C-alpha positions as CSV (number, residue, x, y, z in Angstrom):
1,M,73.7,96.3,106.4
2,H,70.7,95.5,104.1
3,P,68.0,93.1,105.0
4,E,67.9,90.1,102.7
5,L,65.4,87.4,101.9
6,T,66.8,84.0,101.3
7,L,64.7,81.6,99.2
8,S,65.3,77.9,98.6
9,L,63.9,76.5,95.4
10,A,64.7,73.0,94.0
11,G,67.9,72.8,96.0
12,H,69.2,76.2,94.9
13,Q,69.4,79.2,97.2
14,F,68.4,82.7,96.0
15,V,69.2,85.8,97.9
16,L,66.9,88.8,97.3
17,S,67.6,92.2,98.8
18,S,64.7,93.9,100.5
19,I,64.8,96.8,98.1
20,A,64.5,94.5,95.1
21,F,61.7,92.6,96.8
22,F,59.6,95.6,97.5
23,Y,60.2,97.1,94.1
24,W,59.0,93.8,92.4
25,L,56.1,93.7,94.9
26,A,55.2,97.3,93.9
27,W,55.2,96.4,90.2
28,V,53.4,93.0,90.3
29,V,50.8,93.8,93.0
30,G,50.3,97.3,91.5
31,L,49.6,95.9,88.1
32,L,47.1,93.5,89.5
33,L,45.4,96.1,91.7
34,A,45.1,98.5,88.8
35,A,43.5,95.8,86.6
36,I,41.0,94.9,89.3
37,V,40.0,98.5,89.9
38,A,39.6,98.9,86.1
39,W,37.5,95.8,85.9
40,R,35.3,97.1,88.7
41,R,34.9,100.3,86.6
42,R,33.6,98.1,83.7
43,L,36.8,98.3,81.6
44,P,38.2,95.0,80.1
45,W,40.6,93.8,82.7
46,F,43.0,92.0,80.3
47,W,43.4,95.0,78.0
48,S,43.7,97.2,80.9
49,L,46.5,95.1,82.3
50,F,48.2,95.1,79.0
51,V,48.1,98.9,78.8
52,Y,49.4,99.2,82.4
53,A,52.3,96.8,81.7
54,F,53.2,98.5,78.4
55,T,53.1,101.9,80.2
56,I,55.4,100.7,82.9
57,V,57.9,99.5,80.4
58,A,57.7,102.8,78.5
59,G,58.2,104.6,81.8
60,I,61.4,102.6,82.5
61,V,62.7,103.2,79.0
62,G,61.9,106.9,79.2
63,A,63.6,107.3,82.5
64,R,66.7,105.7,81.3
65,L,66.8,107.6,78.0
66,L,66.5,111.0,79.8
67,H,69.2,110.0,82.3
68,V,71.6,109.1,79.5
69,A,70.7,112.3,77.6
70,D,71.2,114.4,80.6
71,N,74.6,112.7,81.5
72,W,75.8,112.3,77.9
73,G,79.4,113.6,78.7
74,Y,79.9,110.7,81.2
75,Y,78.4,108.0,78.9
76,A,80.4,109.3,75.9
77,L,83.5,108.3,77.8
78,H,82.1,105.1,79.4
79,W,80.2,103.2,76.7
80,G,80.0,100.1,78.9
81,R,77.9,101.9,81.5
82,L,75.1,102.5,79.0
83,K,73.6,99.1,79.7
84,A,74.0,99.4,83.5
85,L,70.6,99.5,85.2
86,D,71.5,100.6,88.7
87,F,68.7,102.1,90.8
88,D,70.2,105.6,90.5
89,S,70.5,105.5,86.7
90,F,67.0,106.8,85.9
91,A,65.5,110.3,85.5
92,L,61.9,110.5,86.9
93,Y,60.5,113.1,84.5
94,G,61.6,111.2,81.4
95,G,59.7,108.2,82.6
96,L,56.6,110.2,83.5
97,I,56.5,111.9,80.1
98,L,57.1,108.8,78.0
99,A,54.7,106.7,80.1
100,A,51.9,109.2,79.8
101,V,52.3,109.6,76.0
102,V,52.6,105.8,75.4
103,G,49.9,104.9,77.8
104,A,47.4,107.3,76.2
105,W,48.4,106.1,72.7
106,V,48.1,102.4,73.6
107,A,44.7,103.0,75.4
108,R,43.5,104.8,72.3
109,S,44.6,102.1,70.0
110,F,42.5,99.6,72.0
111,R,39.6,102.0,72.1
112,L,39.8,102.3,75.9
113,R,39.2,105.5,77.8
114,A,42.6,106.8,78.9
115,W,41.2,109.0,81.7
116,R,39.2,106.1,83.2
117,L,42.4,103.9,83.0
118,A,44.4,106.6,84.7
119,D,41.8,107.0,87.4
120,S,41.8,103.2,87.9
121,A,45.6,103.3,88.3
122,V,45.6,105.7,91.2
123,P,45.3,103.0,94.0
124,A,48.1,101.1,92.4
125,L,50.3,104.2,92.2
126,A,49.7,104.8,95.9
127,L,50.6,101.2,96.7
128,G,53.7,101.4,94.6
129,I,54.9,104.6,96.2
130,A,54.3,103.2,99.7
131,S,56.1,99.9,98.8
132,C,59.1,101.8,97.3
133,A,59.3,104.1,100.3
134,L,59.2,101.1,102.6
135,A,62.0,99.5,100.5
136,T,64.2,102.5,100.8
137,S,63.6,103.0,104.5
138,S,64.3,99.3,105.2
139,T,67.7,99.6,103.6
140,D,68.7,102.9,105.2
141,P,71.5,102.0,107.6
142,I,70.9,105.3,109.4
143,S,68.0,104.7,111.8
144,G,67.6,108.2,112.9
145,P,69.4,111.4,113.5
146,P,72.5,111.2,115.7
147,P,72.2,112.2,119.3
148,R,73.1,115.8,120.0
149,S,74.0,117.8,122.9
150,R,71.6,120.4,124.3
151,G,71.7,123.7,122.4
152,E,73.2,122.2,119.2
153,S,71.3,123.0,116.1
154,P,69.6,120.1,114.2
155,T,70.4,119.2,110.7
156,P,68.8,121.4,108.1
157,S,65.1,120.7,107.7
158,G,65.4,117.5,109.7
159,A,67.4,115.7,107.0
160,K,69.4,112.7,107.9
161,P,73.2,113.2,107.6
162,G,74.6,111.4,104.6
163,R,71.4,111.3,102.6
164,R,70.5,113.9,100.0
165,S,67.4,114.1,98.0
166,Q,67.4,114.4,94.2
167,L,66.4,118.0,94.4
168,S,69.0,119.0,97.0
169,G,71.6,117.2,95.1
170,A,70.7,119.1,92.0
171,L,70.8,122.5,93.8
172,G,74.2,121.8,95.4
């Protein structure tokens, strides 16, 4: 059961899942917040917004490329899945590395200070992290740990049953 937002526009109904809504909210509001903070720090807001948008696109591409490279055995057998953009088909570090390199390069090409742009993006990153955390918590069908009898040991480190983090999944 995932919460959904139903929009009616010009006689057409659109259903937007809560996770998609909060992700788009993080991207759009995060970009605007970063541009406003950059403007308050006396950087040109339009070019700052351009650098941030270009950096986000580079991060998405880098995350996808590293995921495909890491799972090449699967994608070699399933060519049709190369263009699938599921939420679990990205590798975080590929996105971080490519976004940092491309963001610094684009900022330098517009003669903007990359470190000031990075500092201006911190509030937007915090908002994006909070929005994405809210999205994943609102779609979690498990509202808490199951009730247990007295003396029974809790799940390891308080983890919810059925949910594994990326790190614990990698470690086995």
